[in-house]
SENUMI-54829 format. One record per residue (C-alpha): residue number from 1; residue in one letter; chain; x, y, z. Coordinates in nm, 3 decimals. Layout:
% SENUMI-54829
 num residu chaine       u       v       w
 NUM      a      A       X       Y       Z
...
***
This chain:
% SENUMI-54829
 num residu chaine       u       v       w
   1      x      A  -0.441  -0.163   4.028
   2      x      A  -0.154  -0.405   3.966
   3      x      A  -0.076  -0.599   3.650
   4      x      A  -0.046  -0.978   3.661
   5      x      A   0.099  -1.218   3.407
   6      x      A  -0.108  -1.535   3.384
   7      x      A  -0.108  -1.875   3.219
   8      x      A  -0.434  -2.061   3.175
   9      x      A  -0.595  -2.349   2.986
  10      x      A  -0.903  -2.311   2.771
  11      x      A  -1.087  -2.451   2.473
  12      x      A  -0.807  -2.333   2.242
  13      x      A  -0.528  -2.476   2.454
  14      x      A  -0.289  -2.292   2.683
  15      x      A  -0.299  -1.914   2.674
  16      x      A  -0.083  -1.643   2.828
  17      x      A  -0.146  -1.276   2.888
  18      x      A  -0.142  -0.976   3.119
  19      x      A  -0.445  -0.867   3.327
  20      x      A  -0.498  -0.564   3.549
  21      x      A  -0.658  -0.646   3.885
  22      x      A  -0.638  -0.570   4.256
  23      x      A  -0.494  -0.911   4.341
  24      x      A  -0.429  -1.258   4.200
  25      x      A  -0.767  -1.387   4.321
  26      x      A  -0.949  -1.128   4.112
  27      x      A  -0.743  -1.232   3.808
  28      x      A  -0.847  -1.592   3.867
  29      x      A  -1.214  -1.485   3.882
  30      x      A  -1.180  -1.294   3.555
  31      x      A  -1.019  -1.596   3.386
  32      x      A  -1.295  -1.829   3.507
  33      x      A  -1.555  -1.591   3.364
  34      x      A  -1.381  -1.637   3.028
  35      x      A  -1.400  -2.018   3.067
  36      x      A  -1.026  -2.036   3.132
  37      x      A  -0.862  -2.249   3.404
  38      x      A  -0.577  -2.060   3.577
  39      x      A  -0.242  -2.237   3.578
  40      x      A  -0.015  -1.965   3.719
  41      x      A  -0.063  -1.599   3.814
  42      x      A   0.237  -1.377   3.895
  43      x      A   0.288  -1.002   3.937
  44      x      A   0.413  -0.852   3.613
  45      x      A   0.738  -0.718   3.762
  46      x      A   0.848  -1.070   3.851
  47      x      A   0.830  -1.186   3.489
  48      x      A   0.890  -0.873   3.285
  49      x      A   1.239  -0.983   3.191
  50      x      A   1.112  -1.322   3.076
  51      x      A   0.841  -1.164   2.865
  52      x      A   1.088  -0.916   2.718
  53      x      A   1.322  -1.198   2.631
  54      x      A   1.040  -1.389   2.467
  55      x      A   0.955  -1.088   2.255
  56      x      A   1.320  -1.010   2.180
  57      x      A   1.297  -0.646   2.293
  58      x      A   1.574  -0.639   2.552
  59      x      A   1.613  -0.808   2.891
  60      x      A   1.687  -1.181   2.891
  61      x      A   1.606  -1.452   2.643
  62      x      A   1.452  -1.786   2.718
  63      x      A   1.792  -1.924   2.822
  64      x      A   1.845  -1.649   3.078
  65      x      A   2.117  -1.486   2.868
  66      x      A   2.120  -1.111   2.808
  67      x      A   1.949  -1.013   2.484
  68      x      A   2.149  -0.738   2.310
  69      x      A   1.968  -0.425   2.203
  70      x      A   1.965  -0.418   1.822
  71      x      A   2.017  -0.102   1.620
  72      x      A   1.857  -0.019   1.395
  73      x      A   1.552  -0.190   1.548
  74      x      A   1.405  -0.472   1.336
  75      x      A   1.110  -0.391   1.111
  76      x      A   0.828  -0.603   0.976
  77      x      A   0.871  -0.646   0.601
  78      x      A   0.612  -0.743   0.343
  79      x      A   0.780  -1.084   0.315
  80      x      A   0.722  -1.137   0.689
  81      x      A   0.351  -1.064   0.651
  82      x      A   0.330  -1.292   0.347
  83      x      A   0.498  -1.576   0.536
  84      x      A   0.272  -1.516   0.837
  85      x      A  -0.040  -1.533   0.616
  86      x      A   0.075  -1.855   0.448
  87      x      A   0.168  -2.024   0.776
  88      x      A  -0.146  -1.929   0.966
  89      x      A  -0.356  -2.053   0.673
  90      x      A  -0.184  -2.391   0.693
  91      x      A  -0.235  -2.413   1.070
  92      x      A  -0.603  -2.310   1.057
  93      x      A  -0.666  -2.544   0.764
  94      x      A  -0.522  -2.828   0.975
  95      x      A  -0.773  -2.750   1.251
  96      x      A  -0.535  -2.573   1.493
  97      x      A  -0.723  -2.312   1.703
  98      x      A  -0.635  -1.951   1.628
  99      x      A  -0.474  -1.879   1.966
 100      x      A  -0.260  -2.190   1.952
 101      x      A  -0.164  -2.109   1.592
 102      x      A  -0.055  -1.760   1.691
 103      x      A   0.142  -1.899   1.987
 104      x      A   0.324  -2.140   1.757
 105      x      A   0.402  -1.869   1.502
 106      x      A   0.529  -1.642   1.780
 107      x      A   0.777  -1.908   1.885
 108      x      A   0.899  -1.988   1.533
 109      x      A   0.917  -1.634   1.387
 110      x      A   1.275  -1.512   1.358
 111      x      A   1.194  -1.143   1.304
 112      x      A   1.175  -0.988   1.651
 113      x      A   0.942  -0.708   1.538
 114      x      A   0.699  -0.960   1.388
 115      x      A   0.725  -1.172   1.703
 116      x      A   0.613  -0.872   1.908
 117      x      A   0.322  -0.799   1.673
 118      x      A   0.197  -1.159   1.695
 119      x      A   0.224  -1.147   2.074
 120      x      A   0.017  -0.827   2.089
 121      x      A  -0.246  -0.973   1.855
 122      x      A  -0.270  -1.275   2.088
 123      x      A  -0.315  -1.049   2.389
 124      x      A  -0.595  -0.860   2.213
 125      x      A  -0.773  -1.183   2.124
 126      x      A  -0.743  -1.311   2.480
 127      x      A  -0.888  -0.980   2.599
 128      x      A  -1.204  -1.034   2.392
 129      x      A  -1.114  -0.820   2.088
 130      x      A  -1.210  -0.970   1.752
 131      x      A  -0.939  -1.066   1.504
 132      x      A  -1.002  -0.778   1.261
 133      x      A  -0.966  -0.511   1.530
 134      x      A  -0.662  -0.690   1.672
 135      x      A  -0.492  -0.656   1.333
 136      x      A  -0.618  -0.297   1.295
 137      x      A  -0.413  -0.198   1.603
 138      x      A  -0.100  -0.243   1.386
 139      x      A  -0.164  -0.025   1.076
 140      x      A   0.205  -0.014   0.982
 141      x      A   0.207  -0.395   0.950
 142      x      A  -0.148  -0.476   0.833
 143      x      A  -0.292  -0.219   0.590
 144      x      A  -0.662  -0.132   0.542
 145      x      A  -0.706  -0.395   0.273
 146      x      A  -0.560  -0.669   0.492
 147      x      A  -0.783  -0.575   0.788
 148      x      A  -1.092  -0.546   0.567
 149      x      A  -1.033  -0.892   0.422
 150      x      A  -0.985  -1.041   0.769
 151      x      A  -1.316  -0.889   0.876
 152      x      A  -1.481  -1.039   0.569
 153      x      A  -1.336  -1.376   0.672
 154      x      A  -1.468  -1.339   1.026
 155      x      A  -1.812  -1.247   0.896
 156      x      A  -1.821  -1.530   0.644
 157      x      A  -1.661  -1.795   0.867
 158      x      A  -1.387  -1.864   0.610
 159      x      A  -1.093  -1.700   0.781
 160      x      A  -0.850  -1.971   0.669
 161      x      A  -0.936  -1.914   0.300
 162      x      A  -0.900  -1.539   0.356
 163      x      A  -0.542  -1.578   0.476
 164      x      A  -0.456  -1.782   0.168
 165      x      A  -0.623  -1.522  -0.053
 166      x      A  -0.426  -1.250   0.124
 167      x      A  -0.105  -1.441   0.064
 168      x      A  -0.182  -1.478  -0.307
 169      x      A  -0.287  -1.114  -0.328
 170      x      A   0.038  -0.993  -0.170
 171      x      A   0.234  -1.225  -0.396
 172      x      A   0.051  -1.081  -0.699
 173      x      A   0.108  -0.723  -0.577
 174      x      A   0.478  -0.793  -0.529
 175      x      A   0.498  -0.939  -0.880
 176      x      A   0.317  -0.634  -1.020
 177      x      A   0.556  -0.395  -0.844
 178      x      A   0.850  -0.578  -0.997
 179      x      A   0.683  -0.554  -1.338
 180      x      A   0.625  -0.180  -1.292
 181      x      A   0.987  -0.125  -1.186
 182      x      A   1.105  -0.323  -1.487
 183      x      A   0.880  -0.123  -1.720
 184      x      A   0.989   0.213  -1.577
 185      x      A   1.361   0.137  -1.547
 186      x      A   1.455   0.246  -1.898
 187      x      A   1.238   0.563  -1.908
 188      x      A   1.361   0.662  -1.561
 189      x      A   1.724   0.618  -1.666
 190      x      A   1.672   0.827  -1.981
 191      x      A   1.496   1.108  -1.791
 192      x      A   1.762   1.110  -1.519
 193      x      A   2.041   1.126  -1.777
 194      x      A   1.861   1.411  -1.953
 195      x      A   1.815   1.607  -1.629
 196      x      A   2.184   1.568  -1.547
 197      x      A   2.278   1.677  -1.897
 198      x      A   2.056   1.986  -1.876
 199      x      A   2.207   2.070  -1.537
 200      x      A   2.563   2.045  -1.672
 201      x      A   2.471   2.258  -1.974
 202      x      A   2.307   2.523  -1.756
 203      x      A   2.595   2.543  -1.508
 204      x      A   2.900   2.494  -1.730
 205      x      A   2.824   2.529  -2.103
 206      x      A   2.577   2.819  -2.131
 207      x      A   2.778   3.058  -1.905
 208      x      A   3.084   3.000  -2.125
 209      x      A   2.887   3.092  -2.439
 210      x      A   2.691   3.378  -2.281
 211      x      A   2.978   3.631  -2.307
 212      x      A   3.034   3.544  -2.673
 213      x      A   2.662   3.565  -2.750
 214      x      A   2.624   3.906  -2.584
 215      x      A   2.927   4.044  -2.771
 216      x      A   2.738   4.006  -3.096
 217      x      A   2.545   4.326  -3.017
 218      x      A   2.225   4.204  -3.188
 219      x      A   1.906   4.051  -3.057
 220      x      A   1.954   3.689  -2.961
 221      x      A   1.712   3.418  -3.079
 222      x      A   1.429   3.323  -2.842
 223      x      A   1.568   2.969  -2.773
 224      x      A   1.901   3.124  -2.671
 225      x      A   1.730   3.371  -2.438
 226      x      A   1.540   3.083  -2.277
 227      x      A   1.862   2.886  -2.222
 228      x      A   2.042   3.187  -2.075
 229      x      A   1.753   3.266  -1.841
 230      x      A   1.740   2.903  -1.732
 231      x      A   2.115   2.904  -1.672
 232      x      A   2.103   3.218  -1.455
 233      x      A   1.809   3.078  -1.260
 234      x      A   1.994   2.753  -1.195
 235      x      A   2.318   2.920  -1.087
 236      x      A   2.167   3.195  -0.870
 237      x      A   1.867   3.019  -0.719
 238      x      A   1.943   2.647  -0.761
 239      x      A   1.967   2.568  -0.388
 240      x      A   1.652   2.769  -0.314
 241      x      A   1.465   2.580  -0.584
 242      x      A   1.577   2.245  -0.441
 243      x      A   1.468   2.358  -0.094
 244      x      A   1.128   2.465  -0.229
 245      x      A   1.085   2.128  -0.397
 246      x      A   1.167   1.946  -0.071
 247      x      A   0.927   2.165   0.132
 248      x      A   0.658   2.124  -0.133
 249      x      A   0.694   1.748  -0.124
 250      x      A   0.665   1.746   0.256
 251      x      A   0.355   1.969   0.251
 252      x      A   0.198   1.756  -0.021
 253      x      A   0.260   1.438   0.179
 254      x      A   0.101   1.592   0.491
 255      x      A  -0.198   1.707   0.287
 256      x      A  -0.241   1.366   0.123
 257      x      A  -0.258   1.202   0.465
 258      x      A  -0.569   1.406   0.555
 259      x      A  -0.915   1.257   0.469
 260      x      A  -0.996   1.534   0.220
 261      x      A  -0.649   1.517   0.066
 262      x      A  -0.665   1.140   0.036
 263      x      A  -1.002   1.160  -0.137
 264      x      A  -0.884   1.428  -0.382
 265      x      A  -0.559   1.242  -0.456
 266      x      A  -0.733   0.908  -0.514
 267      x      A  -0.992   1.072  -0.740
 268      x      A  -0.715   1.239  -0.943
 269      x      A  -0.517   0.916  -0.957
 270      x      A  -0.813   0.731  -1.110
 271      x      A  -0.845   0.994  -1.385
 272      x      A  -0.471   1.012  -1.460
 273      x      A  -0.380   0.892  -1.814
 274      x      A  -0.196   0.559  -1.837
 275      x      A  -0.189   0.513  -1.457
 276      x      A  -0.562   0.568  -1.389
 277      x      A  -0.691   0.257  -1.570
 278      x      A  -0.433   0.037  -1.396
 279      x      A  -0.525   0.174  -1.050
 280      x      A  -0.897   0.132  -1.120
 281      x      A  -0.866  -0.220  -1.255
 282      x      A  -0.648  -0.334  -0.965
 283      x      A  -0.886  -0.185  -0.706
 284      x      A  -1.196  -0.333  -0.868
 285      x      A  -1.023  -0.672  -0.899
 286      x      A  -0.971  -0.678  -0.521
 287      x      A  -1.328  -0.563  -0.460
 288      x      A  -1.485  -0.821  -0.693
 289      x      A  -1.293  -1.112  -0.541
 290      x      A  -1.373  -1.009  -0.182
 291      x      A  -1.739  -0.946  -0.275
 292      x      A  -1.766  -1.290  -0.437
 293      x      A  -1.620  -1.458  -0.129
 294      x      A  -1.863  -1.275   0.101
 295      x      A  -2.168  -1.370  -0.107
 296      x      A  -2.052  -1.730  -0.138
 297      x      A  -2.029  -1.745   0.240
 298      x      A  -2.389  -1.631   0.285
 299      x      A  -2.327  -1.271   0.390
 300      x      A  -2.627  -1.046   0.297
 301      x      A  -2.575  -0.821  -0.005
 302      x      A  -2.585  -0.485   0.178
 303      x      A  -2.359  -0.606   0.455
 304      x      A  -2.117  -0.761   0.208
 305      x      A  -2.086  -0.433   0.016
 306      x      A  -2.019  -0.242   0.337
 307      x      A  -1.755  -0.493   0.447
 308      x      A  -1.562  -0.512   0.121
 309      x      A  -1.578  -0.145   0.017
 310      x      A  -1.242  -0.070   0.177
 311      x      A  -1.075  -0.362   0.003
 312      x      A  -1.061  -0.140  -0.306
 313      x      A  -0.777   0.046  -0.128
 314      x      A  -0.889   0.369  -0.296
 315      x      A  -1.113   0.610  -0.102
 316      x      A  -1.274   0.750  -0.417
 317      x      A  -1.375   0.406  -0.545
 318      x      A  -1.471   0.295  -0.192
 319      x      A  -1.712   0.588  -0.170
 320      x      A  -1.871   0.486  -0.500
 321      x      A  -1.910   0.130  -0.370
 322      x      A  -2.069   0.262  -0.049
 323      x      A  -2.308   0.452  -0.277
 324      x      A  -2.404   0.119  -0.434
 325      x      A  -2.494  -0.012  -0.088
 326      x      A  -2.713   0.293  -0.024
 327      x      A  -2.889   0.243  -0.359
 328      x      A  -2.961  -0.122  -0.280
 329      x      A  -3.094  -0.025   0.062
 330      x      A  -3.341   0.209  -0.114
 331      x      A  -3.464  -0.084  -0.322
 332      x      A  -3.255  -0.070  -0.639
 333      x      A  -3.106  -0.383  -0.793
 334      x      A  -2.733  -0.443  -0.785
 335      x      A  -2.713  -0.385  -1.162
 336      x      A  -2.879  -0.042  -1.140
 337      x      A  -2.659   0.050  -0.843
 338      x      A  -2.348  -0.055  -1.037
 339      x      A  -2.455   0.153  -1.339
 340      x      A  -2.510   0.457  -1.114
 341      x      A  -2.166   0.412  -0.959
 342      x      A  -2.003   0.475  -1.297
 343      x      A  -1.690   0.272  -1.228
 344      x      A  -1.760  -0.051  -1.419
 345      x      A  -1.718  -0.124  -1.789
 346      x      A  -2.026  -0.221  -1.997
 347      x      A  -1.909  -0.584  -2.019
 348      x      A  -1.876  -0.606  -1.640
 349      x      A  -2.220  -0.450  -1.595
 350      x      A  -2.362  -0.713  -1.830
 351      x      A  -2.196  -0.990  -1.628
 352      x      A  -2.342  -0.849  -1.304
 353      x      A  -2.690  -0.837  -1.463
 354      x      A  -2.659  -1.198  -1.582
 355      x      A  -2.538  -1.304  -1.238
 356      x      A  -2.841  -1.146  -1.072
 357      x      A  -3.079  -1.313  -1.316
 358      x      A  -2.924  -1.661  -1.292
 359      x      A  -2.834  -1.660  -0.920
 360      x      A  -2.465  -1.708  -1.008
 361      x      A  -2.352  -1.364  -0.895
 362      x      A  -2.068  -1.494  -0.677
 363      x      A  -1.920  -1.699  -0.962
 364      x      A  -1.943  -1.415  -1.213
 365      x      A  -1.791  -1.171  -0.963
 366      x      A  -1.500  -1.410  -0.929
 367      x      A  -1.469  -1.402  -1.308
 368      x      A  -1.477  -1.021  -1.299
 369      x      A  -1.195  -1.022  -1.046
 370      x      A  -0.990  -1.250  -1.272
 371      x      A  -1.074  -1.035  -1.575
 372      x      A  -0.957  -0.715  -1.409
 373      x      A  -0.646  -0.890  -1.276
 374      x      A  -0.550  -1.006  -1.626
 375      x      A  -0.607  -0.656  -1.764
 376      x      A  -0.381  -0.509  -1.495
 377      x      A  -0.107  -0.758  -1.579
 378      x      A  -0.133  -0.682  -1.950
 379      x      A  -0.142  -0.303  -1.894
 380      x      A   0.173  -0.315  -1.682
 381      x      A   0.355  -0.530  -1.936
 382      x      A   0.276  -0.276  -2.209
 383      x      A   0.334   0.031  -1.989
 384      x      A   0.685   0.095  -2.120
 385      x      A   0.558   0.080  -2.480
 386      x      A   0.291   0.340  -2.395
 387      x      A   0.543   0.569  -2.223
 388      x      A   0.806   0.554  -2.499
 389      x      A   0.622   0.783  -2.750
 390      x      A   0.569   1.048  -2.480
 391      x      A   0.931   1.016  -2.374
 392      x      A   1.055   1.049  -2.733
 393      x      A   0.848   1.366  -2.789
 394      x      A   0.975   1.519  -2.462
 395      x      A   1.338   1.437  -2.537
 396      x      A   1.303   1.560  -2.893
 397      x      A   1.167   1.896  -2.770
 398      x      A   1.452   1.935  -2.519
 399      x      A   1.720   1.846  -2.774
 400      x      A   1.563   2.083  -3.029
 401      x      A   1.563   2.368  -2.776
 402      x      A   1.929   2.304  -2.687
 403      x      A   2.034   2.278  -3.051
 404      x      A   1.852   2.595  -3.157
 405      x      A   1.968   2.786  -2.850
 406      x      A   2.336   2.708  -2.910
 407      x      A   2.367   2.691  -3.288
 408      x      A   2.141   2.978  -3.405
 409      x      A   2.370   3.248  -3.254
 410      x      A   2.677   3.066  -3.393
 411      x      A   2.509   3.057  -3.732
 412      x      A   2.445   3.432  -3.712
 413      x      A   2.810   3.487  -3.611
 414      x      A   2.922   3.283  -3.910
 415      x      A   2.709   3.493  -4.149
 416      x      A   2.850   3.818  -4.003
 417      x      A   3.206   3.687  -4.040
 418      x      A   3.147   3.595  -4.404
 419      x      A   3.013   3.943  -4.482
 420      x      A   3.329   4.102  -4.344
***
């Protein structure tokens, strides 16, 4: 079968795409079955260059000029996705049909990689694929949370509000990442400086003292033995150790990408001191806001839980939320299911119970989302203050070991010299 590039008019305005068929007449029949009026149908090879130029992936551009191949190839950044979400919200809010909105964004987007993604999403929609699955075909651009929220918007009929919420969510996540980097900058610098200092001591200082220490002819103190053993290990096997660390990191990354590894890692991350509460609060904030939006839009409770479980962006918490849906299906109330899940604080459980009793569950879930969001922001702001005591104890132990390892033998040498 051949591939044909077509242009047609429909309820959403003019659409373009590629269709496999035996001939142009069959393409026209397929378009009419989709309530589209064919405008032009051409074999794909006669317009490949034009399409490539439109997408910016080689060939010719819209002016017929050669489009240079760019290296490295352009990538879709988080800022591109944020801008896309904000712009498509504005277009949908103004009443522009989704296909026409995507066509307009494809023309105005300057990032060639994003232009290609929008074009492929349009093609999927024109082929009858729903919007959520069209986004899911690009996991490197639209993550699980993004796709899950889009599906919630499709189910609830509030897709424009979903795009605005996604924009605000990504803006909040970006702000949080900057806060985390700011909070960890000083501890990271101190730890890096300490590692470099220990490396220099092991490679240059301890070997110079080792001959002197061994000439004493007496048993060396335990701290000195530890430093000397560490020095020999660094000098003799340093490259092997670095290679083992690199291989271990690669193996760990491969394991974490498996379903079982992802579940184990997410479960451990939730229980990790300092970091665990922040991860849990951020995940439950996303879940509560998406759940509130689904209920407000009239989505049934069980279906809403199933749709928004993945918005938690943590497989361990998502499994607990799926367990809540199973409990409700068996006849339990949402409050009892939430208690059994074991992931909510007593105050949040009380708010869920009040929401069920008063019929204001969606509003209180929105409050829960805001509550968790504020807690995450506060926890990140105070993260450096929580890390500093641990860092001070660690640095104090390292400095004490170095001081004892170097000065205890010198002290013994001084006492021997005084006796003679």
